[in-house]
C-alpha positions, 0 to 999 in steps of 0.5 A: 214680915219685918218689924217695921211692916208689923208696926201699927199705923193710923191714917191721919190729917190736920184739919179745921174742925168746925163746931157741930152748929157750923157743920149743921149749917153747911149741911143744910145749905148744901143738902139740895145740891148734894142730893141732886148730884147723884153722889153720896152726901158727906155725913154732917159729922164729917164735914171739915177742911183739910189743912195737911193730909199725912196718910199712913203714919206709925202710931208711935210717931203721933206724939211727934205730930202733936208736938209739931201741931202745938208749936204751930198753934202757938205761932198762929194763936191770936188774942182775938178770934180770926175772921170767919170763913164764908162759904158762898159757892159750890163747885163740882170737881169732876176729876175727883168726883166731888161736890165742894163748898168753896170759901173765899181764900183765907191767907191765914189758913193758907199760911197755917197749912203751909207751916204744918206741911213745912214742919212735917216734911222737916220731921220726916213725914210725907204730907200731900204738898198740893196748894191749900184751897179753902173748901169742904167736900159735901158729896163724893162719887158725884155723877154730874154737876148739880142742877142747883145754883152754884151760889149758896146761902152764905154759911160762916165758920169760925175757925178757932182751932185745928185738929189732928184727925184719924181716918178709917174706911168703913163700908159706909165710907170714911169715919173721922175722929179727933185725936187732939185739938189745937186752939188758935185763940189765946185764952183771956189774959194770955199774951 
């Protein structure tokens, strides 16, 4: 085994990581459809919106990702809170076998995702370069489109920051943990 192959790595991604109350509100709104889909509902604690998936990254390079993320957060930080995301519809993505909650497209989040991908590519990482779509996966291994109406009771998320997330696969499914968070709202008095 080569030294590079033996180096520890972590599976990571950047995501909008909502508050516990916001995750709970979305879980409650989507639960009937997720339960009716024949799939496996995503645990409430795991609900997020992926900005840039990076895959397996050597643990020694996580600090580079942290520096890039702090730079991007500084570029996008605003004095006022950004407008909330509003989730109002559900969609069954048959090919991926997932049920997702969709938000209206948010140009600021699209720009944030694009900038994270741009800087990580320039630093030698290999992010998934698919176009960002404002969605949250609420059920996996979905067998069929839910019989429930595709409209949701509107659920708002305030995206005041983003995070670098560690992803581990366990028997019950993926487990996510925040490595570091990056605010997108300037503290009071900061210019």
